[in-house]
N, C-alpha and C positions, 0 to 999 in steps of 0.2 A: 479616375476617370475624372473628375472635376476642372481637373489642369488641363487634359486633353480636350475639353470643349472650351474651355478659356483660351488657350492657344489659337484652336479653329478661328474662334468668333475675331480673335488678336489679328489672324493674318487673311480672314475675309475684312475687317476692317480698313489695311493696311493696303490692301487691292484697291477697294473701290475708292480710297482716298486719292489714291497715285492714278487712277484712273479718272475721277474726277478733277486732280488737278491738272491733267493733260488736254481733256476734255474743256476746260475753262481758260486755259492758256490759247488752245485754238481758235475759241469763240473771240480771243483778246485780239489776237493776228487778224484776224479775219475783219474786226470790228473796225481794227485801226487801219488797215487796207483800204476800206469801204471808204471811210473818212477822206483816207487822201486822195483817192480816185475822186472823188466828188470835189475837195477845191482844186486838183489841176486834173482837168478833163482830156487837157491834151496828152497827157501821159499815161493814162489807162492802161495800153499795151506795155508798158515797163515794167519790170520787176519790181517786187515790194523792195523798200528802203530798210532791209535787215536792222542796220546800225541805228535808224531810227526808232524802229520799232520796240527793238533791247531797251535802250534808255527810256523812250517814254513807259515802258513797264517800271523798271527798276527806280526813277527818278519820282519826287514828291510833283505834286500836283493841288491846285485849289479846289478842285472838285473829284468826285472818287467816280469815275463811269464804273458802269454795273454791265451793259449790256447793249445791244444794238437788234430795235425788233423793226422790220419792215423801214430801216433806211432813218429811224426814228431812234437816239441817243437817248439811254436810261440813264440819270447818272443823279451823284447825290449832291448837292450842291453845299459849300461850305460857307460860312462866313470872311469875310475879307476884312482888316483891322489894317488900317495905315494912315500912320501922322505923316501929311504932307508939308511940305516946307513955305507953302504959300495960304493954304486951306484948311489947314490945323487937319483934326482928327476927323478918319471918315470913315464908317461900318453901314457895310450892304453885302449882300450875298454876290459870289462868285459868278451864279448864272449871268450876273450884266456884265462880264467879261469873255462869254463864250464866243467861238468863232472869230476873235479878234477882234472884238466892238471896243469902242472906248466908253466909258462911264465917269462921270464927273472929272474929266481929265487923265484919269487913270485907263492904263490898256498892258496888257501883256505882250512881252517884248518878244519878238517874233526869230529873232537873229542878234547876233551880235553877243559882249560878255554878259548880258542881261536876260540873257534866250531863256523863256519860261519862265521868267519874274517879272511883277508887276513894276513897272516903269513912269515917269510922268515928264512932263516938257518944263524945263527951266523958263526964266526970260529970256534966255538968249534960244531958247529952242533946243537946246540941249537935253538928251535922255539922260535922267536921274532917276535914281532910287528914292522912293520915301521909308521912312522906318516902319518897315514891314512885321507886323504881330500876326497875321491872318493864323485861322486854323485851317492849317492844311490837311493835305489827304496822311500824312507820317503823323503829325500832332494830333488828329481826331483818330487813327489807329492807336497811337500810344495812350489816348485817353480811354478807349475802349479797353485795350490788353489788360492798361493797371486794372481797371474796375473788375474784369473776370480774374487777375489774380487777386485782388483782393475779396472776394468772393467765394475764391479757395480757400483761403488760409483764415478770415476772419471767424466763421463756424468751427474752423478748429481749434483756433483760441480761444474761443467762447464754450467751446466742450470741455477743456483743461481748467478754465476757470470755475468751472459747476459741479468738478470730481475732485477727489483729492490726490495727491501727487504719487500714490502707488499704486493707483488704479489704471488698468490696461485698456485703452481705445479700443472699439474695431469699427469695422464698417471701412467709412470715408475715411475719418480721423484716425483710425490706424494705418490704412495706406498712405496717406499723407504723412506720416509720423516715423514710419518704415523709410519713406523717400528722404523727408529732411536728413534721419540720422545716418542713413545712407552716405551721402553729400558731407554731413560734419564727420562722421568717423573716418572714413575715407580720405576726404584731402585735405578738409579743414584741421582736423587734428593732427593727422601724420605731418602734415607739413608746415605747421606753425607752432607748434609743440604745447608746452606749458601754458601759456596765455592765449591758446585758441579762442577760448570764450567772449574775449574781450571783443574780436574780431567777426564770429558769427555770424551776429546779427547784417552784419551789411554782406557777408561773403553768402549768406544764404539768401538775402534779396536779390543780390545780381545773380546769383545762378538762376533763380525761377524767374524771374525779371526775364533774362535772355531764352532761357526756354520756352516758357509761355508766349512770348512773340515770335520764339521761331516756330512755333506747332500754329500756332493763330493765321502766321505768314503763308501755312502752306493751306490753309484752307481755301480754295477757289470761287466763293461767293462772299458778298458782303456782310460781316463787316471785316472780311479776310483778307489775305493775299497781298496784305502792304510788307512791302519793303522796310521794317522797322531798323530790324538790327544792323540791316546793309545800309544805313543811313550812316554817315561818317561824324555828323552831328551827334548822332547817340552815343555811338561806340566811345568818341571824346571825350564825352559827361563819364563816361563807366571806368572810361582810364584814369582821369584827372582823380575819382573817386579813391580807386585803387593808389595812385601815387601819393593823396593826402593822406590815405590812411599808411602808409608805409613811412612816409617822412615825418608827419606831424609826432607819432610814437615810437619814432626809432631811438634805440637807448644808446649810450656813449660808445658802446664799441663798435655799432654798427657804422655811425661816423668817423670815428676813428679810424676804420677800415678805408673810409672813402678818403679821406685826407691824409692817414698818412698809415699805407697799408704795409703788411709784413712781406716786403721787398725790398733787397739790396738797394743800399744807400744811392747809388749811383742812379738808381730809377726814379728817384725823389728828389736829391740835390746833385747839382742848383737848377736842373731843369725839371718841372715834377712832372713826368710823366704819366707814371700811376695814377697820380690823383689827379690828372685832368681826365685820364681815360674812366678813371671810377665817377668822379663828379659827372660824366657824359652819360654814364650810365643810367643816372637818375631821371633824366629823361627820355633815352631811349628805352627802357624798360614798358612806361606807360604806351610811350608811340610804338612798341610792338604788339604791345593790346590791343591798340585803336585799328590796324593795319591788319592783322590776323582776324580779327573777328568781322570787322567790314568788308574784305577783299573775300572770303571763303561764303558770307551769304550771299554777296554780290552775283559771285561768280555762280552760285547755285540756282540762282533766277534766272541770271543772263543765259547761262546753260539748256536749262529746260527752254526755254522760247527759243532759244536757235535751232534747238533739235525739231520743235513743231514747225520753223519755218524753213527747214527742208521741205516741208509737203508742197510748199508753194514757189519755191526756188526751182522744183525740179516739174513745176506742172507742163513745161513746154518740151520735155524729153522723149516725151512717146507715153502710151500707156501702158507698156510693159516696164519699163525704168521708172513710170513715175509711180506705180501701182508699188514695185521693189522699193522704192527708196521711201515711198509713206510707209510700209508696213515695217521697215527697218528704223526708223524714226520714231514710229509710235513704241515700239519695243523698248527703245532707248530711253524714248521720255518716260514711260512706264518705271522703268529702273531707275532712271533717276528720280521719280518721284519717289520712291521707296528709298533712296540713297538719300534723300533730302531728310526726311524723317529720324534716321540714323546720325545724321549731320546736325540736327536740332539739337540733339542732346550733347552729341561732340562737343560743340562751341561754347555752349555752357559750361562742358565740364570743364574743357581746357582753360576757357578764361578764369574760371575760378580757382584750380589749379596753379596757374600761374601765377595769380595775385595773391593765394597761399605762399606760395614760395618765396616772393616777392616781400612779403611781410616777415615772415619768417625768417630773411636775412635781416630785416630789419630790427630782429630780436636776440639778436647772437649773443651768445653767452662771451664772455672773456676767456682769455687761453687760459689764464692761470687755473680759471674756474673748471673748465674742462679737465686739464690734467690731473687736480683735486677729485674728480670723479671717476678718473681712470686707474688713478694709484687705490681708492676705496676698493674697487669692483677687482 
């Protein structure tokens, strides 16, 4: 009976979350469309620029737009920290750069290669970028989400410090332990083998970092909704950590398989075909991790807002067609909201599993040891 009640609460929560995501995305599209119509009144009758709406939603920014009330934009402005080539360090709030305004010689580029970035003019009047250390939307969301992660796991760690090792936790600590053990036993231990404990701290951190950022990215109100794991800078750092964990601790058999693999001699001498391919794999594996996580999360956000934009694109198709397409778009958006909750877990699972596989390959046993174990069996 208790499980039935729990499942009902979970189902209701998922439906409300999906509805809220759809509602928030629609309000964001309306707000951006209104701001564009104010900036270009002559194009008020044109359809909204779907491409710009999508990229504005998934890209980084120097402030966090929350909503628009009576044509008044409500935003959280973040600190801008730049080091100019002429004036040195500058610290100010991003509100000074809103609406294309310039402040202390800095402004946000509206076109070109530096579009959306802070630029300044050099002595020759050329647009250049200063050293930008600003707290952007993604950076601020990263701080918030990491704080949430610490608030979840530090109390659990404190419980283990205060209780004997054989004690079984209950409540919140017990639920977290069950989650952690499922990741460690089903993914890390099976993929790496006997040396799994050496890599568990990093892999567990990576899993819950990705999962928590993905889930908070689905929350439709501040400080949720940021496309953190859909930012390629974040995924590159995660992939580089896996690359370092794989190669710095790789044993002799791992490097032997790379530079002198067990293939016919003509594939290694005089032209080292297979060693080159294996060495290329050292860099292609983290690249695959980077693109897989980045592309899947970014695609989810882009599809969600694209489905919402159907409502505005079909506004001129007549009442019947517009009503039907709007209902179809809402149903698909709700479905995508529910699917994104599943994807939030799956992407964390896949990243951890592939990282564990790559690390497990770097701890491969020598062939004579494998034969000895087989003979003993």
